[in-house]
C-alpha angles and dihedrals in degrees: 000000000000090000091050091052090049093050091053091044092054091051089051093048091047088064096248094119098038123098097204094087136041113267099228095059115099098271105111106081113192091193087070091058116087108193103153103155135051088248089059091054092048088050091055093049093043092059094110093179087070106024101036103055130092135194117276102196088101089067096057092039096051133070094251089098144034132182133197129239091270091053095045094046089054094056109114106181124080091229092058097041093049098031095058093058095036095242118184089238115055115164102031091210095309122127118267118225087193089063100035101047096056093046091049089053091049090051092052090049090052092049089055094046093051092046090050090059088059092047093049090056091056093065094210104096130092109267094215092053092047090051092048092051093046092049092049093049092048091050093050092048093050095042095053094045088053092050091050092048091055091056108030104029132062123264113281112258113178093216096052105025091105092059098037120097113244126180131287102285113214120198098154141032096250100109118193126202087222097053114164132211113254121226110268095243091056091050090054092044090053091052092049093048091051093048095048089053092045092051091059093048105043129079118251091256137358125229086215102062095200086070117080120243139191091268092050087053091051093051090049090049089050091049093050094046088051089052088051091049091240094138100172091058091044090054092046095055096039090052090053089058095046090052094062125093093205092094132036137196113253120236101234091202088069095055120098110241095190098074122087094248111023099191120077118227115253089018125173093277097049111102097171125009124224136140137209125261116261124268130158091253100052110044105083092298108177090216095053105097133182111253109271090231090061094045093051092050094066111095127224101273097036107126092202089078092057098040101038102046146052116205118237130178091257101035145312125305119212116243101154100099118147087225088077089229144066091286115100114242116246101169137096123278138176095249091064090054089056093053094045091049092047095050093044092049091050092050089048091056097259098122097155092051090048092052091046091056092047092051090050095055097037092053087066092052098057135070110275113280095005103093114107109216114232120228137204094269091069105133099225110024095167093049090050093051093048093046094051091047091052091049093048100042096040116152094012096105094247093108090066091052090048094047091056092049098041093047086074087068113068090207094057099032118107137191115237117219134189134172118208124177090343096311121112120217127191134195112204120212091243095047118130087217088087082082114067122221120257106254115265093233087063093045091053092054098034118029097222121167106264126231114253111238100163 
């Protein structure tokens, strides 16, 4: 235990976990880390405060939430004040936890991967444990690069990804003060390479759900392929997850709606547990409301209304997180795999299979005997799938990822609108403000090319 504490302390003192400096400057110093056993490496990867958190700017930028003037006027951070109204400037020189946390996690993953190379050359360690650690580190590295790309890089377009700036892609611990941004296609290729390797190394599921598994890797692959509009691959990997018996859909009619947080942490649907970083708008804030459009779309016997929300005089607060607490879930769950598979199947011409999957999951979300099964003659199957996904995965951050992707389709694109203190703000589908600026503290230390948000 003392060694574990010291390892974490040395990372902290190296500047990796501090927000006062830009991550890509030469502050993390791997020579100050002393992981010299497999237990040490597990300790690094089991630090869920660093490895199991994701950015939350997609929540305030999307149309999952709204606030009122009281709520907005009580925001205190630049990222919340500017992010809610989609200002060109977001951070105003302040550090960004949404940038720093993922890069810290990537650094830790790279420390583990490089140390594993040393261990493998010693020929005295258990092969299964080495494989498990390598798979976990590769997953974390890919996952956090993906999260960063959804916030700080442009939307993936197959035709232009090779000429579009991505993010600094880190696959080692040698950090340069002159780090460059990799092309977006290479960032995605790096993620995919890591995940394919991780999938072959990890067990199908993990008893400790903060640790990634093969099935978590397959959902993430499906999510990324969906983002890349490669629907056949998205279907393939989502189907692999649906075929397992390791996870089950919950029957929402069996969940107690009278408790503060109805869903248990690490419940039967959770494949990999993570939560979002803290902001004033996303930690059980009484003035953060679900968008009225989403609330009105739930029908009379839909249990999501009862289990997800707490009624307030001015709206409905979200309480349905799969963390089982006030923290917003940011992990991977079985319900997402259903929605990915359904959309991919529809786009691949398998409408009946898509509807069958949707009926299967939605039956578990309604009062017993009240769900009306949809059939093939539904007028807008894709719109129905996307709407139900939005209603089910609300406040998980997936809506932001979907907005960026769906805005490329004029039929599915939508204009976001907010009114604050009497002023109306709009975010157009084609707006470059779907890509956040790289924080100024990073730009001062590392002269990266900035994102255009004019």
